[in-house]
Every structure is written in structure tokens, then in C-alpha cells.
C-alpha positions as CSV (number, residue, x, y, z in Angstrom):
1,M,296.0,-9.0,-36.8
2,S,293.9,-8.8,-39.9
3,A,294.4,-12.5,-40.7
4,L,292.4,-13.4,-37.7
5,L,289.4,-11.1,-38.3
6,D,287.5,-14.0,-39.9
7,K,287.0,-16.5,-37.1
8,A,285.1,-18.9,-39.4
9,G,288.4,-20.4,-40.6
10,L,289.9,-21.0,-37.1
11,E,290.0,-24.5,-35.7
12,A,290.3,-25.2,-31.9
13,G,293.6,-26.9,-31.4
14,I,293.9,-25.7,-27.8
15,V,291.4,-26.5,-25.0
16,H,292.1,-24.2,-22.0
17,L,290.8,-25.2,-18.6
18,G,290.3,-22.3,-16.1
19,L,289.5,-19.4,-18.4
20,G,290.3,-16.6,-15.9
21,A,291.9,-13.2,-16.6
22,F,295.5,-14.6,-16.6
23,A,294.9,-17.0,-19.6
24,R,293.3,-14.2,-21.5
25,A,296.2,-11.9,-20.9
26,H,299.0,-14.4,-21.4
27,L,298.3,-17.6,-23.4
28,I,295.7,-16.3,-25.8
29,P,297.6,-13.1,-26.9
30,A,300.7,-15.2,-27.4
31,T,298.7,-17.8,-29.4
32,E,297.0,-15.1,-31.5
33,A,300.4,-13.5,-32.3
34,A,301.8,-16.9,-33.3
35,M,298.9,-17.5,-35.7
36,A,299.2,-14.1,-37.2
37,A,302.9,-14.5,-37.8
38,T,302.8,-18.0,-39.2
39,G,299.5,-18.1,-41.0
40,E,298.5,-21.3,-39.1
41,R,294.8,-21.4,-38.5
42,H,294.4,-24.5,-36.3
43,W,295.4,-23.0,-32.9
44,G,292.2,-21.4,-32.0
45,V,291.3,-21.6,-28.3
46,L,288.2,-23.3,-26.8
47,G,287.9,-22.0,-23.2
48,V,286.4,-23.9,-20.3
49,S,285.1,-22.2,-17.2
50,L,285.3,-24.8,-14.4
51,R,282.9,-23.2,-12.0
52,H,281.0,-20.1,-13.2
53,A,279.2,-18.9,-16.3
54,D,280.1,-15.3,-15.9
55,V,282.9,-15.2,-18.5
56,R,280.9,-17.1,-21.0
57,D,277.8,-14.8,-20.5
58,A,279.9,-11.6,-20.7
59,L,281.7,-12.6,-23.9
60,A,279.1,-14.6,-25.9
61,P,277.2,-11.4,-27.1
62,Q,280.4,-10.1,-28.6
63,G,281.4,-13.4,-30.3
64,F,283.9,-14.2,-27.5
65,D,286.1,-11.3,-28.6
66,Y,287.6,-9.2,-25.8
67,T,289.9,-6.4,-25.1
68,L,293.4,-6.7,-23.6
69,S,294.4,-3.5,-21.9
70,L,298.2,-3.2,-21.2
71,R,298.8,-0.5,-18.5
72,D,302.0,1.1,-17.1
73,A,303.3,4.6,-16.5
74,D,305.2,6.9,-18.7
75,E,308.5,8.6,-18.0
76,E,306.8,11.2,-15.8
77,G,304.9,8.6,-13.8
78,W,301.5,9.1,-15.5
79,P,299.4,6.0,-16.1
80,R,299.1,5.0,-19.8
81,E,297.2,2.3,-21.6
82,R,297.5,0.4,-24.9
83,R,294.4,-1.7,-26.0
84,E,294.0,-4.4,-28.6
85,T,291.1,-6.7,-29.5
86,L,291.7,-10.4,-29.4
87,R,289.7,-12.8,-31.5
88,S,291.2,-16.3,-31.2
89,L,288.9,-17.4,-28.4
90,L,286.3,-19.4,-30.3
91,S,283.8,-20.2,-27.5
92,V,283.5,-20.9,-23.8
93,L,282.1,-24.1,-22.2
94,V,280.8,-24.0,-18.7
95,A,281.8,-27.3,-17.1
96,P,279.0,-27.6,-14.4
97,E,276.3,-27.0,-17.1
98,D,277.6,-29.6,-19.6
99,P,280.5,-31.7,-18.4
100,R,280.1,-34.1,-21.3
101,A,280.9,-31.2,-23.7
102,V,284.2,-30.6,-21.9
103,L,285.1,-34.3,-22.2
104,E,284.2,-34.2,-25.9
105,A,286.4,-31.2,-26.4
106,I,289.4,-33.0,-24.9
107,A,288.7,-36.0,-27.1
108,A,288.1,-34.0,-30.3
109,P,290.4,-35.0,-33.1
110,A,291.6,-31.4,-33.6
111,T,292.7,-30.9,-30.0
112,C,296.5,-31.0,-29.7
113,V,297.1,-29.1,-26.4
114,V,295.1,-28.9,-23.2
115,S,296.4,-26.0,-21.1
116,L,295.5,-25.1,-17.6
117,T,295.4,-22.1,-15.3
118,V,293.3,-23.5,-12.5
119,T,295.3,-22.0,-9.5
120,E,297.2,-24.1,-7.0
121,K,294.0,-25.4,-5.3
122,G,292.7,-26.8,-8.6
123,Y,295.2,-29.6,-8.4
124,H,293.6,-31.3,-5.4
125,H,297.0,-32.2,-3.9
126,E,298.8,-31.8,-0.6
127,P,300.7,-28.5,-1.0
128,A,303.6,-29.7,1.1
129,T,304.1,-33.0,-0.7
130,G,302.4,-32.8,-4.1
131,A,300.5,-36.1,-3.4
132,L,297.0,-36.6,-4.7
133,R,294.3,-36.1,-2.0
134,R,292.4,-39.3,-2.7
135,D,289.9,-38.4,0.0
136,D,289.0,-35.0,-1.5
137,P,285.3,-35.0,-2.2
138,G,285.7,-33.8,-5.7
139,I,288.2,-36.6,-6.5
140,V,286.0,-39.2,-4.9
141,H,283.0,-38.0,-7.0
142,D,285.0,-38.0,-10.2
143,L,286.2,-41.5,-9.7
144,A,282.6,-42.7,-9.3
145,H,281.1,-40.5,-12.1
146,P,283.4,-40.6,-15.2
147,G,280.7,-39.1,-17.4
148,A,280.2,-36.0,-15.2
149,P,283.4,-35.0,-13.5
150,R,283.8,-31.8,-11.5
151,T,287.6,-31.5,-11.0
152,T,290.4,-30.6,-13.3
153,L,291.9,-34.1,-12.9
154,G,288.6,-35.7,-13.5
155,F,288.1,-33.9,-16.8
156,L,291.6,-34.6,-17.9
157,V,291.7,-38.3,-17.2
158,H,288.2,-39.1,-18.3
159,G,288.7,-37.0,-21.4
160,L,291.9,-38.8,-22.2
161,A,290.1,-42.2,-21.6
162,L,287.5,-41.2,-24.2
163,R,290.2,-40.1,-26.6
164,R,292.1,-43.4,-26.2
165,A,288.9,-45.4,-26.6
166,R,288.3,-43.7,-30.0
167,G,291.8,-44.5,-31.2
168,L,293.0,-40.9,-31.3
169,G,296.5,-39.7,-30.7
170,P,297.9,-38.4,-27.4
171,L,297.8,-34.8,-26.2
172,T,300.1,-32.3,-24.5
173,L,298.9,-31.2,-21.1
174,L,300.4,-27.9,-20.3
175,S,300.2,-26.4,-16.8
176,C,300.6,-22.6,-16.6
177,D,300.1,-22.4,-12.9
178,N,302.5,-21.3,-10.2
179,L,303.7,-24.6,-9.1
180,P,307.3,-25.9,-9.0
181,S,307.9,-28.4,-11.7
182,N,304.3,-27.8,-12.7
183,G,304.4,-30.2,-15.6
184,R,305.9,-33.0,-13.5
185,T,303.5,-32.3,-10.7
186,L,300.5,-32.4,-13.1
187,R,301.8,-35.7,-14.6
188,G,302.1,-37.3,-11.2
189,L,298.6,-36.3,-10.2
190,V,297.1,-37.4,-13.6
191,L,298.8,-40.7,-13.4
192,A,297.7,-41.2,-9.8
193,F,294.1,-40.5,-10.7
194,A,294.3,-42.6,-13.9
195,G,295.7,-45.5,-12.0
196,E,292.6,-45.6,-9.9
197,V,290.5,-45.7,-13.1
198,D,292.4,-48.1,-15.4
199,A,296.0,-49.3,-15.3
200,A,296.2,-49.6,-19.1
201,L,295.0,-46.0,-19.4
202,A,297.6,-44.8,-17.0
203,D,300.3,-46.7,-19.0
204,W,299.1,-45.0,-22.2
205,I,299.2,-41.6,-20.7
206,A,302.6,-42.1,-19.2
207,R,304.0,-43.4,-22.4
208,D,302.5,-41.1,-25.0
209,C,301.2,-37.9,-23.5
210,R,303.5,-35.0,-22.7
211,F,303.6,-32.7,-19.6
212,P,306.1,-29.9,-20.3
213,S,306.8,-27.7,-17.3
214,S,306.5,-23.9,-17.9
215,M,307.1,-20.7,-16.1
216,V,304.7,-17.8,-16.8
217,D,305.1,-14.3,-15.7
218,R,302.8,-11.3,-16.2
219,I,300.9,-9.4,-13.5
220,V,297.2,-9.6,-14.2
221,P,294.9,-7.9,-11.7
222,R,291.2,-8.9,-11.4
223,N,288.9,-6.6,-13.5
224,D,285.2,-6.2,-12.8
225,D,284.5,-5.7,-16.6
226,L,284.9,-9.2,-17.9
227,G,285.1,-7.9,-21.5
228,V,288.4,-6.2,-20.7
229,V,291.5,-7.9,-19.3
230,T,294.0,-5.6,-17.6
231,A,297.7,-6.6,-17.5
232,E,301.2,-5.1,-17.4
233,P,303.2,-4.9,-20.6
234,F,305.9,-7.2,-19.2
235,F,305.6,-10.8,-20.5
236,D,307.7,-13.8,-19.9
237,W,307.1,-17.5,-20.6
238,A,309.7,-20.3,-20.5
239,I,308.3,-23.7,-21.8
240,E,310.0,-27.0,-22.0
241,D,310.0,-28.0,-25.7
242,D,308.2,-31.4,-25.3
243,F,304.9,-31.6,-27.2
244,A,303.0,-34.6,-28.4
245,A,301.4,-33.0,-31.4
246,G,303.0,-29.6,-31.9
247,C,302.2,-26.1,-30.6
248,P,302.0,-22.5,-31.7
249,D,305.2,-20.6,-32.2
250,W,304.8,-18.6,-29.0
251,T,308.3,-17.2,-29.4
252,V,306.7,-14.6,-31.7
253,Y,305.2,-13.0,-28.6
254,G,308.3,-13.4,-26.4
255,A,308.1,-16.9,-25.1
256,R,311.2,-19.2,-24.9
257,F,311.3,-22.9,-25.5
258,V,313.8,-24.4,-23.1
259,A,315.2,-27.9,-22.3
260,D,314.5,-27.4,-18.5
261,A,312.1,-24.9,-17.0
262,A,313.2,-25.5,-13.4
263,P,315.7,-22.6,-13.2
264,Y,313.1,-20.2,-14.5
265,E,310.5,-21.6,-12.1
266,H,312.8,-21.1,-9.1
267,L,313.6,-17.5,-10.1
268,K,310.0,-16.5,-10.7
269,L,308.4,-18.4,-7.8
270,R,310.9,-17.2,-5.2
271,M,311.5,-13.7,-6.4
272,V,308.2,-12.6,-8.0
273,N,305.6,-14.7,-6.2
274,G,307.5,-14.9,-2.9
275,S,307.9,-11.2,-2.6
276,H,304.4,-10.5,-4.0
277,S,302.9,-12.6,-1.2
278,A,304.9,-10.8,1.4
279,V,303.7,-7.5,0.1
280,A,300.1,-8.8,0.1
281,Y,299.9,-10.1,3.7
282,L,301.7,-7.1,5.2
283,G,299.7,-4.8,3.0
284,V,296.3,-6.2,3.9
285,M,297.0,-6.1,7.6
286,A,298.4,-2.5,7.4
287,G,295.5,-1.2,5.4
288,W,297.5,-0.7,2.1
289,P,294.9,-1.9,-0.5
290,T,297.0,-2.2,-3.6
291,V,300.5,-3.3,-4.4
292,D,301.6,0.0,-5.8
293,L,300.4,1.9,-2.7
294,A,302.1,-0.7,-0.4
295,I,305.4,-0.6,-2.2
296,R,305.5,3.2,-1.9
297,E,305.8,2.8,1.9
298,P,309.6,3.2,2.5
299,A,309.7,0.6,5.3
300,L,307.9,-2.0,3.2
301,R,309.9,-1.4,0.1
302,G,313.1,-1.6,2.1
303,F,312.0,-4.9,3.7
304,V,311.0,-6.4,0.3
305,E,314.3,-5.4,-1.3
306,A,316.3,-6.8,1.7
307,L,314.2,-10.0,1.6
308,M,315.2,-10.6,-2.0
309,R,318.8,-9.5,-1.7
310,E,319.7,-11.1,1.6
311,E,317.6,-14.3,1.8
312,I,316.1,-15.2,-1.6
313,E,318.9,-14.4,-4.0
314,P,321.6,-16.4,-2.2
315,T,319.5,-19.5,-2.8
316,L,319.4,-18.8,-6.5
317,A,323.1,-18.0,-7.1
318,G,324.5,-20.6,-9.4
319,R,321.1,-22.1,-10.2
320,V,319.8,-19.4,-12.6
321,E,321.5,-17.5,-15.4
322,A,320.3,-14.0,-14.5
323,D,321.5,-10.7,-13.2
324,L,319.7,-10.9,-9.9
325,R,320.4,-7.3,-8.9
326,A,318.8,-6.1,-12.2
327,Y,316.0,-8.6,-11.9
328,R,315.2,-7.3,-8.4
329,A,315.3,-3.6,-9.5
330,R,313.0,-4.4,-12.4
331,L,310.6,-6.3,-10.1
332,I,310.3,-3.4,-7.7
333,E,309.4,-1.2,-10.7
334,R,306.7,-3.7,-11.8
335,F,305.2,-3.7,-8.3
336,A,305.2,0.1,-8.3
337,N,303.2,0.3,-11.5
338,P,300.4,2.8,-10.6
339,A,298.2,1.8,-13.5
340,L,297.4,-1.7,-12.3
341,A,295.9,-1.2,-8.9
342,H,296.5,-4.8,-8.1
343,R,294.7,-5.5,-4.8
344,T,296.7,-7.0,-2.0
345,L,293.6,-9.0,-0.8
346,Q,293.4,-10.7,-4.2
347,I,297.0,-11.9,-4.0
348,A,296.4,-13.0,-0.4
349,M,293.8,-15.6,-1.2
350,D,294.6,-19.3,-1.1
351,G,297.7,-18.8,1.0
352,S,297.8,-22.5,2.1
353,Q,298.2,-23.5,-1.5
354,K,300.8,-20.9,-2.4
355,I,303.2,-20.7,0.6
356,P,305.0,-24.0,0.1
357,Q,306.4,-23.1,-3.3
358,R,306.7,-19.3,-2.7
359,W,308.6,-19.4,0.6
360,L,309.2,-22.8,2.1
361,G,311.7,-24.0,-0.4
362,T,313.8,-20.9,0.2
363,V,313.4,-21.4,4.0
364,R,314.7,-25.0,3.7
365,D,317.7,-23.9,1.6
366,R,318.6,-21.2,4.0
367,L,318.3,-23.5,7.0
368,A,320.4,-26.2,5.2
369,A,323.1,-23.5,4.7
370,G,322.9,-22.4,8.4
371,A,321.7,-19.0,7.3
372,S,319.3,-16.5,8.8
373,I,315.6,-16.6,7.9
374,D,314.5,-13.6,9.8
375,R,312.8,-11.8,6.9
376,L,311.2,-15.0,5.6
377,A,309.9,-15.7,9.1
378,L,308.3,-12.3,9.2
379,A,306.6,-13.0,5.9
380,V,305.2,-16.3,7.2
381,A,304.2,-14.6,10.4
382,A,302.4,-12.0,8.3
383,W,300.3,-14.8,6.8
384,L,299.5,-16.1,10.2
385,H,298.6,-12.6,11.3
386,F,296.3,-12.3,8.2
387,L,294.5,-15.5,9.2
388,R,292.7,-13.7,12.0
389,G,290.4,-12.2,9.4
390,V,290.5,-8.6,10.6
391,D,293.1,-5.9,9.7
392,E,294.8,-3.6,12.2
393,A,292.1,-1.0,11.7
394,G,289.4,-3.5,12.6
395,Q,288.1,-4.0,9.1
396,R,287.0,-7.6,8.5
397,Y,287.6,-9.7,5.3
398,T,287.0,-13.2,4.3
399,I,289.7,-15.8,4.4
400,D,289.4,-17.3,0.9
401,D,291.4,-20.5,1.3
402,P,290.4,-24.2,0.8
403,L,292.0,-25.0,4.2
404,A,290.5,-22.0,6.0
405,G,288.4,-24.2,8.3
406,A,291.3,-26.5,9.3
407,L,293.5,-23.4,9.9
408,A,290.9,-21.7,12.0
409,A,290.6,-24.7,14.2
410,L,294.2,-24.3,15.2
411,G,293.6,-21.0,16.8
412,D,296.2,-18.2,17.2
413,D,299.1,-20.3,18.5
414,A,302.2,-20.0,16.2
415,P,303.7,-23.4,17.0
416,A,300.4,-25.1,16.3
417,L,300.0,-23.3,13.0
418,C,303.6,-24.0,12.0
419,G,302.9,-27.6,12.8
420,F,300.1,-27.8,10.2
421,A,301.6,-30.5,8.0
422,P,299.6,-30.0,4.8
423,V,301.3,-26.6,4.5
424,F,304.6,-26.8,6.4
425,G,305.4,-30.5,6.2
426,D,308.2,-31.3,8.7
427,L,309.2,-27.6,9.2
428,G,306.9,-27.5,12.2
429,L,309.4,-29.8,14.0
430,E,312.3,-27.4,13.3
431,P,312.9,-24.9,16.1
432,R,315.1,-22.7,13.8
433,F,311.9,-22.1,11.8
434,V,309.2,-22.1,14.5
435,A,311.0,-19.8,16.9
436,P,311.6,-16.8,14.6
437,V,308.1,-17.1,13.1
438,A,306.6,-17.1,16.6
439,K,308.7,-14.1,17.6
440,A,307.7,-12.2,14.5
441,L,304.1,-13.0,15.0
442,V,304.1,-11.6,18.6
443,A,305.8,-8.5,17.3
444,L,303.2,-8.0,14.6
445,R,300.3,-8.5,17.0
446,T,301.8,-6.2,19.6
447,N,303.3,-3.4,17.6
448,G,301.7,-3.6,14.1
449,V,303.0,-3.9,10.6
450,R,304.5,-0.4,10.2
451,A,306.4,-0.4,13.5
452,V,307.8,-3.9,12.9
453,L,308.9,-3.0,9.3
454,E,310.5,0.2,10.5
455,S,312.4,-1.6,13.3
456,A,313.5,-4.3,10.8
């Protein structure tokens, strides 16, 4: 990538909100590869950390360059690594320190794309319905303080308002988060917020800005060294080809521009994320600290394979063009990667925000077909088991979830937890859902994860 060694000539065409490890292992290497292949110099990335200064402080001394470490195993099962230095991250803003600078970045004439990896909880919506939480303290603050927002939606809408006031063109707002129809979800939330600010602004955004949906897939564990991002070599990205002012040619790195990302989203959310979460909650409770160690347990591996084969894949048949058997086998190989050490507790965080799209759509499809949900019910029960905050060996951990307090107030009763509408919607009124979840939860609490998996 010698064409990118001189950063002085790069221009920031992309502002990325939520500069965690995933963006630096997915969007940025794909963008850098596109610029190297095409010679375009206007797709440099300006990162925005929405909460902390740690990434900025770690990367600033090295000019915001960092190392991408791709790790897997060789034919004999030994871990191996390939490293490359990425240089297209131009700078990092820390939103709490200078929110005006973030608004100015969104309103900058050179900005064409604002991309997001802010996790599910960063959308300030009801997970079960996708509706904007207008009573959320961050949303209330941002409606009252347009010059100093705190939330993703506040920055986007007030930044777009500044852009429109200056007579600049519209943007593409590109969600890269694990949400179904993430572009349409983001559009609905932005328009709901904008409608509270200025009806004319909302009309301009609806008419001229673009919100393509996308599916992103690459396993990226958390790394203590912020100057190095660790990821698997596998990479997939399906993006709807709908941009207001162009975009990099990400196909150079393996992305696909598609007319409709929904089939790719269904496949990834249900197969990859759904089974990943099942591994996480069962693994944490059983004392299996990483995904590769958990999937080596024959009972867990057999359960996850059966979950995909018997309950998830039937809901995808006819909806996706993929060899589901081969996809499942490849996914198990990815989970078994011994070089990643992806912690189950990391995946387990924010369960209330993840479960609706990872499991509950599949549950609803199975119930509508009159089919069994025994394995999905065990996965849900594993999350409820996890919410007690102590594993089966007595080791305590923190429940890192924006709804942790509300969930804790419900106690240990499975029907009460299943009736928690922000997560489960109307499923709490469905005996065919509540009964198997309650039964599985009793089994987990009585017999433990290993025994339940072995009996399953």
C-alpha cells in the first residue's frame, strides 16, 4: 500500500462514529484497499470516539496508524498471524471533549459518508419494536442542546441540520451494526429525532440522504493493546448500492454491492450471531472463557450444530441463496479458531439489545410454522441463567447491559422475565414460548450447563 504512505494527500471523505476494534478491522482495511487499487485519495477516515479518549490517546503518538493482526490456525492446528499497518485513519475526535468538532466533521464539505459501529444500544430504541425511546435521558438532552449532543442520533441530526443550513449536499448514513434492516432502522430513528427538531429538516433528510442497509461479518475480539487490532482472516460485507455522493470501491477487499441486504442480514444474524450468543451464555455459565474452548466441548458443539441445522436453517430455506450445510460447517471452523481467544463474556454483554434480532425472529418463524423451539428456548434460558451474575463455579461477573436494572427488578421468575416487553414484545403472552424457556431454565439451575447439554 505504498500509495498511502504519505498521509498528507488524503482527504477525509468518511466520518466514522464508534471507532472500536470492529471498524478498524473491517471498514478501514476495506477502505484502504479501495484507495490503493483505484488511486482515489478522498476516502480517508476521520474517527469519532463517542465515549472515551483511549483510542485517540493510544494512536495519536503514532500518527493514528495501527496494526491489523489477522489470526487463524495452519493445517496442523498451530496458531499463525499475518500483520499489516493501516494508515488511512487520519485522526480521532473524542465527542465528549469537543462535540462541536464532531458536528463540524459531519457538516464538512468533503464528507460524503457517515458510517456507524455504535453497537445495538447506541441507537436508543426499543429492541423489540425499533421505536425511538423519546424518554431516554440522552435523547431528551440532545433535543434540548443541539450544539452539544451526546448520542449518536443527536450528532447525526444536528450535524445534518448544520450541513443543510450551509447549503451543502446530502450524505449517506451507513450503519454497520448487527441490526435487522439496519439502514431502514437508522433512517426511521433519524427521522423520528429530526421530526422533533424541525419538520423541514426531516423532509430534507428523508428526500435526499441515503441509508443503505448492510451486513458485516468478521470476528474481532477485544484487544488490550489498542495499537493492534486482532481479527480472523474471514471477511464478508454486503451493502445496498444506494449512496448520495459515492463511496469507495470496497469490492476490492471482498465486499458486495447488492440490491437488497435483507437475505444476507437474516443469514448472518441468525446463524452467526444467534449461535455466537448461545455459545457465549452457555460458555460463561459453565466456566468456558473463550469461544474456541467452549466449542471444543463435544456436548456444546453438538448442541450448536443441531440448533443451526434443526431450528435456524429451516427458517432461512428459500430466503437466502447459500449452501446452509457448508455455511454451518465453515462457521463451526471459525468458532474453533484457536488464535482469536474471543471471550464469551465479551459476546454476552448487552444481551437485551441483541436477543430480539439474534433469536426472537427465528422463534416467531418457528412458532408460526408450528415447529419446535426447544433449542432456541434453551438459548434464551441460558441468557436468563446468565442474568444472575454468578457462574456455576460461584465466580461473579458484571451484567453489562443498558437494561440491567430493569431486568434485575424482575427477579428469577422465568414467566416474569419472558414478559419483559422491551425485549420479548408479545412473546411473553405466548405459552408455546414461555413454557419451554421456563422448563429449560429450571433444568439449567438444577443440573448445570454440561448435564443439560449432554441430555439434549
